[in-house]
C-alpha positions in Angstrom: 0.0 -22.6 -1.6 0.8 -22.5 2.0 -1.4 -20.6 4.5 -0.6 -19.9 8.1 -3.9 -19.2 9.7 -3.9 -17.6 13.2 -6.9 -17.0 15.3 -6.7 -13.4 16.5 -8.4 -10.9 18.7 -6.8 -8.2 16.6 -4.3 -7.8 13.8 -2.9 -5.1 11.5 -0.4 -4.6 8.8 1.5 -1.3 8.3 3.4 -0.1 5.3 5.7 2.9 5.7 4.1 3.7 9.0 0.5 3.7 7.6 -2.0 1.0 8.4 -2.9 -0.9 5.2 -5.3 -3.4 6.9 -6.7 -3.9 10.3 -9.2 -6.3 11.9 -10.5 -7.2 15.3 -11.8 -10.8 15.9 -11.0 -13.2 13.1 -8.1 -14.8 11.2 -4.7 -13.4 10.2 -3.5 -15.3 7.2 0.0 -15.4 5.8 0.0 -16.8 2.3 2.8 -18.3 0.3 2.3 -19.0 -3.4 4.3 -21.5 -5.4 5.0 -21.3 -9.2 2.7 -24.3 -9.9 -0.3 -23.3 -7.8 -3.6 -23.1 -9.6 -7.2 -21.8 -9.4 -8.1 -25.2 -8.0 -5.7 -24.5 -5.1 -7.3 -21.1 -4.6 -10.8 -22.4 -4.4 -10.0 -25.3 -2.1 -7.9 -23.2 0.3 -10.4 -20.3 0.4 -13.3 -22.7 1.3 -11.0 -24.5 3.8 -10.1 -21.3 5.6 -13.6 -19.8 5.9 -15.0 -23.1 7.2 -12.1 -24.0 9.5 -13.6 -24.6 12.9 -11.1 -22.9 15.2 -13.4 -20.5 17.1 -15.0 -21.4 20.4 -18.6 -22.2 20.8 -20.7 -21.5 23.9 -19.0 -24.4 25.7 -15.4 -23.2 24.9 -14.9 -25.9 22.3 -13.3 -25.0 18.9 -16.4 -25.8 16.9 -17.2 -22.6 15.0 -15.9 -21.1 11.7 -15.4 -17.6 10.4 -18.7 -18.0 8.8 -20.4 -19.0 12.0 -18.8 -16.1 14.0 -18.9 -13.3 11.4 -15.1 -13.0 11.9 -12.8 -10.9 9.7 -9.7 -11.8 7.7 -6.4 -10.0 7.3 -4.4 -11.5 4.4 -0.7 -10.9 3.9 1.5 -12.4 1.2 4.7 -14.0 2.5 6.9 -15.7 0.0 9.3 -16.8 2.8 6.8 -19.6 3.7 8.4 -21.5 0.8 11.9 -21.2 2.1 14.1 -24.3 1.7 16.7 -24.6 4.4 18.2 -28.0 3.4 21.6 -26.6 2.3 23.7 -24.2 4.2 22.3 -21.4 6.4 20.9 -19.1 3.7 17.3 -20.0 2.8 16.5 -20.6 -0.9 13.1 -19.4 -2.2 13.3 -21.3 -5.5 9.8 -22.7 -4.9 8.1 -19.3 -4.4 6.3 -18.0 -7.4 7.8 -15.0 -9.3 5.6 -11.9 -9.1 4.2 -12.2 -12.6 2.7 -15.6 -11.5 2.0 -14.8 -7.8 0.3 -11.4 -8.1 -2.6 -12.6 -10.3 -3.0 -15.7 -8.0 -2.9 -13.5 -4.9 -5.6 -11.2 -6.3 -7.8 -14.2 -7.3 -7.4 -15.5 -3.8 -8.6 -12.2 -2.3 -11.6 -12.4 -4.6 -12.3 -16.0 -3.6 -12.1 -15.3 0.2 -14.4 -12.3 -0.2 -16.9 -14.4 -2.1 -16.7 -17.3 0.3 -16.9 -15.1 3.4 -19.5 -12.8 1.9 -17.6 -9.6 2.9 -14.6 -7.6 2.2 -11.3 -8.8 3.7 -8.3 -6.6 4.6 -4.9 -7.1 3.1 -1.3 -6.0 3.0 0.4 -5.1 -0.2 2.0 -7.7 -2.4 5.8 -7.3 -2.4 5.9 -4.4 0.1 8.0 -4.3 3.2 5.3 -4.7 5.9 5.2 -4.7 9.7 2.6 -7.1 11.0 1.3 -7.1 14.5 -1.4 -9.3 16.0 -2.7 -10.8 19.2 -2.9 -14.5 18.6 -6.0 -15.8 20.5 -5.4 -19.1 22.2 -2.8 -19.3 20.7 -4.2 -21.0 17.7 -2.1 -21.4 14.6 -2.9 -23.8 11.8 -0.7 -24.5 8.7 -2.5 -25.5 5.6 -0.6 -26.7 2.4 -2.7 -27.3 -0.7 -0.1 -29.9 -1.7 -1.4 -32.0 1.2 -5.1 -32.0 0.2 -5.4 -35.8 0.0 
């Protein structure tokens, strides 16, 4: 799994002109799922995201997590995070999981984030054409790949 975590002051996702998910202060997460990702990846990544210290403390130092700040999460699936651009100019998405594998993992990831954060998170819709808008605060953008745990 690859997650792009962005610290935001606000973010939203629209589908067909209607808001599907919207948050204020917190993290906007773009999630790419590979065919060989597992529940171990889900649990590790969820804990990593909610405990990631990317929010300012009283001294302006990034020393607080979503848990410390009561921040929200907006999660959007994005298979293009697994694009391979090694050959030619058209990206290959061969590493991205097919929907029959990715959807159950995506849904389990939502459940894990909600459990670890102890509140509901907002989401897009898996496989839908979405318009995402956000105000990246900082800017702060962190890329986390579960294949690089060690």
